[in-house]
C-alpha positions as CSV (number, residue, x, y, z in Angstrom):
1,M,58.1,9.8,61.1
2,I,54.7,8.9,62.5
3,K,54.7,12.1,64.6
4,K,55.3,14.3,61.5
5,Q,52.4,12.6,59.7
6,Q,50.1,13.2,62.6
7,Q,51.2,16.9,62.6
8,K,50.4,17.2,58.8
9,I,47.0,15.6,59.3
10,L,46.2,18.0,62.1
11,I,47.3,21.0,59.9
12,F,45.1,19.8,57.0
13,G,42.2,19.3,59.2
14,V,42.3,22.8,60.7
15,S,42.8,24.3,57.2
16,A,39.7,22.4,55.9
17,I,37.6,23.7,58.8
18,I,38.7,27.3,58.1
19,L,37.9,27.0,54.4
20,I,34.4,25.6,55.2
21,F,33.7,28.6,57.5
22,V,35.0,31.0,54.8
23,Y,32.8,29.4,52.1
24,F,29.5,29.6,54.1
25,L,30.2,32.9,55.7
26,I,31.6,34.9,52.7
27,I,31.6,33.0,49.4
28,A,28.2,31.3,49.5
29,P,26.3,34.6,50.1
30,M,28.2,36.3,47.3
31,V,27.3,33.5,44.9
32,E,23.7,33.6,45.9
33,R,23.5,37.4,45.4
34,A,25.2,36.9,42.0
35,L,22.6,34.3,40.9
36,Q,19.7,36.4,41.9
37,P,17.9,37.8,38.7
38,A,18.0,41.5,38.3
39,E,14.8,43.2,39.1
40,I,12.8,43.7,35.9
41,E,11.1,47.0,35.8
42,I,7.3,46.7,35.3
43,P,6.5,48.7,32.2
44,N,3.6,51.1,31.9
45,L,0.9,49.4,29.8
46,L,-0.8,51.1,27.0
47,D,-4.5,50.6,26.4
48,G,-5.1,47.0,25.3
49,E,-1.6,45.7,26.3
50,V,-1.3,42.8,28.8
51,L,1.6,42.0,31.0
52,G,3.2,38.7,30.1
53,I,5.9,36.5,31.6
54,Q,9.1,38.2,32.8
55,N,7.2,41.5,32.6
56,R,7.3,41.4,28.8
57,I,4.4,43.0,27.0
58,L,1.7,41.1,25.2
59,L,0.2,43.1,22.3
60,M,-3.2,42.0,23.3
61,E,-5.1,39.5,25.5
62,H,-4.0,35.9,25.3
63,I,-6.5,34.1,23.0
64,E,-6.7,30.3,23.2
65,Q,-7.9,28.0,20.4
66,A,-11.2,27.4,22.2
67,D,-12.1,31.1,21.9
68,I,-11.1,31.5,18.2
69,Q,-13.7,31.8,15.5
70,S,-11.3,32.5,12.6
71,I,-7.7,33.4,11.8
72,E,-6.9,35.4,8.7
73,V,-3.4,35.7,7.3
74,H,-2.0,38.0,4.6
75,N,1.7,37.8,3.6
76,S,3.9,38.0,0.6
77,E,2.9,34.5,-0.4
78,G,-0.8,35.3,-0.5
79,S,-3.8,35.1,1.8
80,Y,-5.7,32.4,3.6
81,A,-7.9,31.8,6.6
82,F,-9.0,29.1,9.0
83,D,-12.6,29.1,10.1
84,R,-14.3,27.2,12.9
85,T,-17.2,25.0,11.7
86,K,-20.4,24.1,13.5
87,T,-18.7,20.9,14.7
88,D,-15.9,23.0,16.3
89,E,-13.4,21.9,13.8
90,F,-11.2,24.3,11.8
91,V,-11.1,24.2,8.0
92,I,-9.2,26.3,5.4
93,R,-11.6,28.9,4.0
94,D,-12.7,28.1,0.4
95,N,-10.9,24.8,0.6
96,E,-12.6,22.9,3.4
97,D,-11.3,19.5,2.2
98,A,-7.6,20.4,2.3
99,P,-5.8,18.1,4.8
100,Y,-3.7,20.5,7.0
101,S,-1.3,19.6,9.8
102,K,-2.9,19.8,13.2
103,E,0.6,20.5,14.7
104,A,1.3,23.4,12.3
105,F,-2.1,24.8,13.0
106,S,-1.5,24.7,16.7
107,S,1.8,26.6,16.2
108,L,-0.1,29.2,14.2
109,V,-2.7,29.5,17.0
110,V,0.0,30.0,19.6
111,S,2.1,32.6,17.7
112,T,-1.0,34.6,16.7
113,G,-3.0,34.2,19.9
114,Y,0.0,34.9,22.3
115,P,2.0,37.8,20.7
116,L,4.6,38.2,23.4
117,S,7.0,41.0,22.5
118,M,10.7,40.9,23.1
119,I,10.5,44.6,23.7
120,R,8.3,47.6,23.1
121,L,10.5,49.7,21.0
122,L,8.4,52.9,20.8
123,E,5.2,53.9,22.6
124,E,4.4,56.4,19.8
125,C,5.9,56.2,16.3
126,D,5.5,59.1,13.8
127,D,7.0,57.3,10.8
128,M,6.0,53.6,10.5
129,S,7.8,53.3,7.2
130,E,11.2,53.1,9.1
131,Y,10.0,49.7,10.3
132,G,8.2,48.5,7.2
133,L,4.8,49.0,8.9
134,A,3.4,51.9,6.9
135,P,0.3,51.2,4.7
136,E,2.4,51.8,1.5
137,D,4.8,49.0,2.7
138,D,1.9,46.5,2.4
139,P,3.1,44.7,5.6
140,A,2.0,41.2,6.4
141,W,-0.8,41.0,8.9
142,Y,-3.1,38.6,10.7
143,K,-6.5,39.0,12.2
144,I,-8.0,36.8,15.0
145,T,-11.7,36.9,15.4
146,K,-13.0,35.5,18.6
147,I,-16.2,33.6,19.0
148,D,-17.7,36.7,20.7
149,G,-16.9,38.8,17.6
150,T,-13.9,40.6,19.1
151,E,-11.2,41.3,16.5
152,H,-7.5,41.7,16.9
153,I,-5.2,42.7,14.0
154,V,-1.4,42.6,14.1
155,Y,0.9,44.0,11.4
156,I,4.4,42.5,10.7
157,G,7.1,44.7,9.2
158,D,10.8,44.4,8.6
159,W,13.4,42.2,10.3
160,I,15.5,43.8,13.0
161,S,19.2,44.2,12.0
162,T,20.3,41.0,14.0
163,G,17.6,38.9,12.3
164,A,16.4,37.7,15.7
165,G,13.0,39.3,15.4
166,L,10.5,41.4,13.5
167,Y,9.0,44.9,13.9
168,C,5.2,44.7,14.6
169,R,2.4,47.0,15.5
170,Y,-1.2,46.4,16.7
171,E,-4.1,47.9,14.8
172,G,-5.2,51.2,16.2
173,R,-2.0,51.7,18.3
174,N,1.1,53.7,17.1
175,A,3.5,51.7,19.3
176,V,6.2,49.6,17.7
177,Y,7.2,46.2,19.1
178,I,9.7,43.5,18.4
179,L,8.4,40.0,18.2
180,D,10.7,36.9,17.9
181,K,11.2,35.1,14.6
182,T,8.6,32.4,15.4
183,L,6.3,34.5,13.3
184,Y,8.4,33.7,10.3
185,Y,7.7,30.0,10.6
186,T,4.0,30.5,11.0
187,V,2.3,33.7,9.8
188,L,4.9,34.5,7.1
189,Q,4.7,31.1,5.4
190,D,2.7,30.0,2.4
191,V,-0.5,28.1,3.4
192,K,1.0,25.1,1.5
193,V,3.4,24.7,4.3
194,L,0.5,24.1,6.6
195,I,-1.1,21.5,4.4
196,V,-0.2,17.8,4.6
197,P,0.9,16.5,1.2
198,M,-1.7,13.7,1.5
199,L,-2.4,12.2,-1.9
200,S,-4.9,9.5,-0.9
201,F,-7.4,9.2,1.9
202,P,-6.3,6.9,4.7
203,L,-8.0,3.6,5.7
204,S,-7.8,1.9,9.1
205,S,-5.7,-1.2,9.6
206,T,-8.9,-3.2,9.6
207,Q,-10.2,-1.7,6.4
208,Y,-7.3,-1.1,3.9
209,Y,-7.3,-4.6,2.5
210,T,-10.9,-4.2,1.3
211,T,-9.7,-1.7,-1.4
212,K,-11.4,-2.6,-4.7
213,D,-10.2,-2.2,-8.3
214,F,-6.7,-1.2,-7.4
215,T,-5.3,-0.3,-10.9
216,L,-1.9,0.7,-12.1
217,I,-1.7,2.4,-15.5
218,R,1.7,2.8,-17.0
219,N,2.5,4.9,-20.0
220,G,-1.2,5.4,-20.6
221,E,-2.0,1.6,-20.7
222,L,-3.5,-0.7,-18.1
223,F,-0.6,-2.6,-16.4
224,V,-2.2,-4.4,-13.5
225,Q,-5.6,-4.5,-11.7
226,I,-6.4,-6.3,-8.5
227,T,-9.6,-6.2,-6.6
228,Y,-11.0,-7.3,-3.2
229,L,-13.7,-9.9,-3.3
230,T,-16.6,-9.6,-0.8
231,E,-18.1,-12.8,0.6
232,E,-20.8,-12.7,-2.0
233,E,-18.3,-12.2,-4.8
234,R,-16.2,-15.0,-3.5
235,A,-19.2,-17.3,-3.7
236,M,-19.9,-16.1,-7.2
237,F,-16.3,-16.7,-8.4
238,A,-16.1,-19.9,-6.4
239,A,-12.9,-18.8,-4.8
240,M,-11.3,-20.2,-1.7
241,E,-12.8,-19.0,1.6
242,T,-9.5,-17.3,2.5
243,K,-8.9,-16.0,-1.0
244,V,-9.9,-12.4,-0.9
245,Y,-8.1,-11.0,-4.0
246,L,-8.7,-11.5,-7.7
247,M,-6.3,-10.4,-10.4
248,V,-8.5,-8.9,-13.0
249,H,-5.5,-7.9,-15.3
250,P,-3.6,-9.8,-16.4
251,F,-6.4,-12.3,-15.8
252,G,-5.8,-15.8,-14.6
253,Y,-2.8,-15.2,-12.4
254,E,-2.9,-15.3,-8.6
255,P,-2.0,-12.0,-7.0
256,S,1.0,-12.1,-4.6
257,T,-0.8,-11.3,-1.3
258,T,2.6,-10.4,0.3
259,N,3.6,-7.8,-2.3
260,Y,0.1,-6.5,-2.9
261,D,-0.2,-5.9,0.8
262,V,2.9,-3.7,0.7
263,V,1.3,-1.7,-2.1
264,L,-1.9,-1.2,-0.2
265,Q,-0.2,-0.3,3.0
266,T,1.9,2.2,1.1
267,F,-1.1,3.9,-0.5
268,V,-4.0,3.6,1.8
269,G,-3.2,1.5,4.9
270,Q,-0.9,3.5,7.1
271,G,-3.5,5.4,9.0
272,Y,-2.6,8.7,7.3
273,G,-2.9,7.9,3.6
274,F,-0.2,8.2,1.0
275,L,2.1,11.2,1.6
276,G,4.3,13.2,-0.6
277,T,7.2,15.2,0.7
278,R,5.7,18.7,0.1
279,V,2.8,20.4,-1.5
280,M,3.5,22.2,-4.7
281,E,0.0,23.4,-5.8
282,I,-3.5,23.1,-4.3
283,Q,-6.9,24.6,-5.1
284,P,-10.4,24.0,-3.9
285,T,-11.8,20.7,-5.1
286,E,-14.5,22.4,-7.2
287,E,-11.9,24.2,-9.2
288,P,-9.8,21.6,-11.1
289,L,-6.2,22.5,-11.7
290,D,-5.4,24.0,-15.1
291,N,-4.1,21.4,-17.5
292,E,-1.1,23.6,-18.5
293,L,-0.2,23.8,-14.8
294,L,-0.3,20.0,-14.5
295,L,1.8,19.7,-17.7
296,S,4.4,22.1,-16.2
297,Y,5.0,19.4,-13.6
298,G,5.1,16.7,-16.2
299,I,1.7,15.4,-15.3
300,D,-0.3,14.3,-18.4
301,I,-3.9,13.4,-17.5
302,M,-4.6,12.0,-20.9
303,N,-1.5,9.9,-21.2
304,P,-0.1,9.5,-17.7
305,A,3.4,8.1,-17.1
306,Y,1.8,6.4,-14.1
307,E,-1.7,6.5,-12.6
308,I,-3.2,4.8,-9.6
309,F,-7.0,4.3,-9.4
310,Y,-8.9,2.5,-6.6
311,R,-12.2,2.5,-4.8
312,A,-12.1,2.5,-1.0
313,S,-14.8,2.1,1.6
314,Y,-14.9,4.1,4.8
315,D,-18.1,2.7,6.2
316,G,-17.4,-1.0,6.3
317,G,-18.1,-1.8,2.6
318,I,-21.5,0.0,2.2
319,T,-20.1,2.8,0.1
320,Y,-17.0,2.8,-2.1
321,I,-15.5,6.1,-3.1
322,P,-13.2,6.3,-6.1
323,S,-9.7,7.9,-5.8
324,M,-7.1,8.6,-8.5
325,V,-3.5,9.9,-8.4
326,T,-1.6,10.7,-11.6
327,F,2.2,10.8,-11.6
328,S,4.8,12.4,-13.8
329,A,7.7,10.5,-15.1
330,L,10.8,10.5,-12.9
331,T,12.3,13.9,-13.2
332,P,16.1,14.6,-13.9
333,D,16.3,15.6,-10.2
334,G,15.2,12.1,-9.2
335,I,11.7,12.9,-7.9
336,Y,8.1,12.4,-9.0
337,Y,5.3,14.9,-9.0
338,A,1.8,13.5,-8.3
339,Y,-1.6,15.0,-8.7
340,S,-4.3,13.9,-6.3
341,H,-7.7,14.3,-8.0
342,L,-9.4,13.8,-4.6
343,F,-7.6,16.7,-2.9
344,N,-6.9,18.7,-6.1
345,M,-3.3,18.9,-5.1
346,I,0.1,18.5,-6.7
347,A,2.9,17.2,-4.4
348,E,6.5,16.2,-4.7
349,V,7.0,12.4,-4.1
350,N,10.1,10.5,-3.0
351,P,10.7,7.6,-5.5
352,S,11.6,5.3,-2.6
353,T,8.0,5.4,-1.4
354,V,6.5,4.2,-4.7
355,E,9.0,1.7,-6.0
356,F,6.0,-0.5,-7.0
357,L,5.3,1.9,-9.9
358,N,8.1,0.2,-11.8
359,W,7.7,-3.4,-10.6
360,D,7.6,-6.0,-13.3
361,I,4.3,-7.9,-13.4
362,I,6.1,-10.9,-11.8
363,K,6.2,-8.9,-8.5
364,F,2.4,-8.6,-8.5
365,V,1.7,-12.3,-9.2
366,D,2.0,-15.3,-6.9
367,R,4.4,-18.1,-7.8
368,P,1.8,-20.9,-7.7
369,I,-0.2,-20.7,-10.9
370,F,-3.2,-22.6,-9.7
371,Q,-4.8,-21.8,-6.3
372,R,-8.4,-23.0,-5.9
373,N,-10.2,-24.9,-3.2
374,I,-11.1,-28.4,-4.2
375,N,-14.6,-27.9,-2.9
376,D,-15.1,-25.2,-5.6
377,I,-14.0,-27.3,-8.6
378,A,-16.5,-28.9,-11.0
379,T,-14.1,-30.7,-13.4
380,I,-10.4,-31.2,-14.0
381,E,-9.4,-32.1,-17.5
382,I,-5.8,-33.1,-18.4
383,I,-4.8,-33.7,-22.0
384,S,-1.4,-34.8,-23.5
385,P,-0.2,-37.2,-26.2
386,N,-0.4,-40.0,-23.6
387,V,-3.0,-38.8,-21.2
388,N,-6.7,-37.8,-21.7
389,E,-8.6,-37.7,-18.5
390,I,-11.5,-35.7,-17.0
391,F,-12.2,-35.8,-13.3
392,T,-15.7,-34.8,-12.2
393,L,-16.1,-33.5,-8.6
394,D,-19.4,-33.4,-6.7
395,G,-20.1,-32.3,-3.2
396,E,-17.4,-31.0,-0.8
397,G,-15.4,-31.8,2.3
398,Q,-15.2,-35.4,3.4
399,D,-18.3,-36.2,1.3
400,I,-16.8,-35.0,-2.0
401,L,-17.3,-37.5,-4.8
402,I,-14.6,-37.7,-7.6
403,T,-15.1,-39.8,-10.7
404,P,-12.6,-40.2,-13.5
405,K,-14.2,-40.3,-16.9
406,S,-12.0,-43.2,-18.1
407,T,-13.4,-45.6,-15.6
408,G,-16.7,-44.1,-14.6
409,K,-16.1,-45.4,-11.1
410,T,-16.3,-43.0,-8.2
411,F,-13.2,-43.1,-5.9
412,N,-13.6,-44.9,-2.6
413,K,-12.3,-43.4,0.6
414,D,-8.7,-44.6,0.1
415,E,-8.7,-43.6,-3.6
416,L,-10.0,-40.2,-2.6
417,Q,-7.1,-39.7,-0.3
418,N,-4.7,-40.6,-3.0
419,F,-6.4,-38.2,-5.4
420,R,-6.0,-35.4,-2.8
421,Q,-2.3,-36.0,-3.1
422,F,-2.6,-35.5,-6.8
423,Y,-4.5,-32.3,-6.2
424,K,-1.7,-31.0,-4.1
425,V,0.6,-31.6,-7.1
426,L,-1.6,-29.3,-9.1
427,L,-1.4,-26.7,-6.4
428,S,2.4,-27.0,-6.5
429,L,2.7,-25.9,-10.1
430,Q,4.5,-22.6,-9.9
431,L,6.2,-20.1,-12.3
432,E,9.9,-19.5,-12.2
433,D,10.6,-16.4,-14.2
434,Y,10.0,-14.7,-17.6
435,T,10.2,-17.0,-20.5
436,E,12.9,-16.7,-23.3
437,N,10.7,-18.4,-25.8
438,T,6.9,-18.0,-26.5
439,S,6.6,-20.6,-29.2
440,T,3.4,-22.5,-29.1
441,D,4.3,-25.0,-31.9
442,V,4.5,-28.0,-29.5
443,C,2.1,-28.4,-26.6
444,M,3.1,-31.0,-24.1
445,A,0.0,-30.8,-21.9
446,T,-3.2,-28.9,-21.3
447,L,-4.9,-28.5,-17.9
448,I,-8.5,-27.2,-17.9
449,I,-10.1,-26.3,-14.6
450,T,-13.9,-25.5,-14.5
451,T,-15.2,-24.1,-11.3
452,D,-18.7,-24.7,-9.8
453,A,-19.5,-21.1,-10.9
454,G,-18.7,-22.0,-14.5
455,R,-15.4,-20.2,-14.8
456,V,-12.9,-21.9,-17.0
457,F,-9.1,-21.7,-16.6
458,E,-7.1,-23.3,-19.4
459,Y,-3.4,-23.8,-18.8
460,K,-1.2,-24.9,-21.8
461,F,2.4,-25.9,-21.5
462,Y,5.0,-25.6,-24.3
463,P,8.5,-27.0,-23.8
464,Y,11.4,-25.0,-25.2
465,S,14.4,-26.6,-23.4
466,T,15.2,-29.7,-21.4
467,R,14.3,-27.9,-18.2
468,R,11.8,-25.2,-19.1
469,A,8.3,-24.9,-20.4
470,F,6.4,-21.8,-21.4
471,F,2.8,-21.7,-20.2
472,T,-0.3,-19.7,-20.9
473,I,-3.5,-19.1,-19.0
474,N,-6.5,-18.7,-21.3
475,G,-4.1,-18.0,-24.1
476,E,-2.0,-15.3,-22.4
477,G,1.4,-15.8,-20.8
478,E,5.0,-14.6,-20.4
479,F,6.5,-16.9,-17.8
480,Y,8.0,-20.4,-17.7
481,L,7.9,-23.2,-15.2
482,L,10.0,-26.4,-14.9
483,R,9.1,-29.2,-17.3
484,S,9.5,-31.7,-14.5
485,M,6.5,-30.1,-12.8
486,V,4.4,-30.8,-15.9
487,D,5.8,-34.4,-16.2
488,K,4.9,-35.1,-12.6
489,M,1.4,-33.8,-13.1
490,L,0.9,-36.1,-16.1
491,N,2.4,-39.1,-14.3
492,D,0.5,-38.6,-11.1
493,C,-2.7,-38.2,-13.1
494,V,-2.3,-41.7,-14.3
495,K,-1.4,-42.9,-10.8
496,A,-4.6,-41.3,-9.4
497,V,-6.8,-43.2,-11.9
498,Q,-4.9,-46.5,-11.3
499,F,-4.8,-46.0,-7.6
500,L,-1.0,-46.1,-7.4
501,P,0.6,-44.3,-4.4
502,I,1.2,-40.5,-5.1
503,D,3.8,-38.6,-3.2
504,S,3.0,-34.9,-3.6
505,D,6.2,-33.9,-1.9
506,A,8.5,-35.9,-4.2
507,H,10.9,-33.9,-6.3
508,F,9.8,-32.9,-9.7
């Protein structure tokens, strides 16, 4: 048995050696020859043609972006041009402020500056109309002007039957070429395809939060306005040192910094501004869009469904430039149209990117209803059927002096620490939700805060159930808080005056 196995092994070994010799001596050379590319015949070049890769013909010299002065395009969608400025940047002619895609422009430069043909179909053509290249066919064309003044013009005719390319010819030459369909995605497109649907100017990650007067108008009426406070303004408003936002409308509430930051980042703080999904219309900024055109997209400048206004600084707060974007109502197709006054552009907008347009006011406000630094407060007055007290605050920090009117005695160090616990109770007052009852027949308590800057915030609390109390700030309100919060405020006010221990973290 062992002997037979040894014989089989020997036979297999010999066979393997024979196969290896056959492979290297016969098969491998055959495969190598098969894989060798066929020799490509070098064509005779016409005047102005250049030999490109794989011996394919370039209609003209290869022109790189650094050598281009302008690119003009004419197609069935219209005409446009890119011009080099004195700073070596390219802008769209007659619309220098239009924000175009650098990537799309680079593709345009490559497809126009490197017209590599698939094949030269004819060296001399007597009837260009067969290919859509006769003057009466009004073919698309582009012209590249180099910095040295040299001009190159290429005409683009019909599609070839397979749809893989387009017939083309070079100005002053009767040859017909076939160029691949890359031209369709660049030269044959509307200029709007090249433009970024940027509706607002971008701010850097270190600047976007300084946006001032961010305003949302809904159905033609002011809905919310929040502004950034400079250091000087914070001092004037006696706001907390870290408190950089002021809710101008509705006044008195504290803006939700978390939600407001989402809004700002959406609109100005992503490094590329607020973007739509595609450009619908655009004109030079000095030629405002026709009102009828705007209305055709459902955009009513006089009575907007939604409108965003803000002022942004691009130089560190020295100069603030106003911007405005007006929206249509949500269309039956589930999209918005928005008009950027800054770029004189209408763009389509995905609703998921602007959900804040329909936020309730409660999403814009912070839950705590009172957020002020104790160092910026002049007086705190609390009034109820059983409490009537005014605390006067002088100084700041560890040297702050607090005197209740009822005793006329300034708190000592221990009493001051107890009062700080009471102040934390005031800071803990927070709204819960929209009220079901706005009756002001019965007032259970009034809290009046006067800042060092003389600003007065009057909070009134009106109970309407065993657990809830409607409250107003300077006479305006639409939310409720828990009655137990108000009861704790009143009880702890008395404790502060009588120097009884206050636990600010105790349940309301």
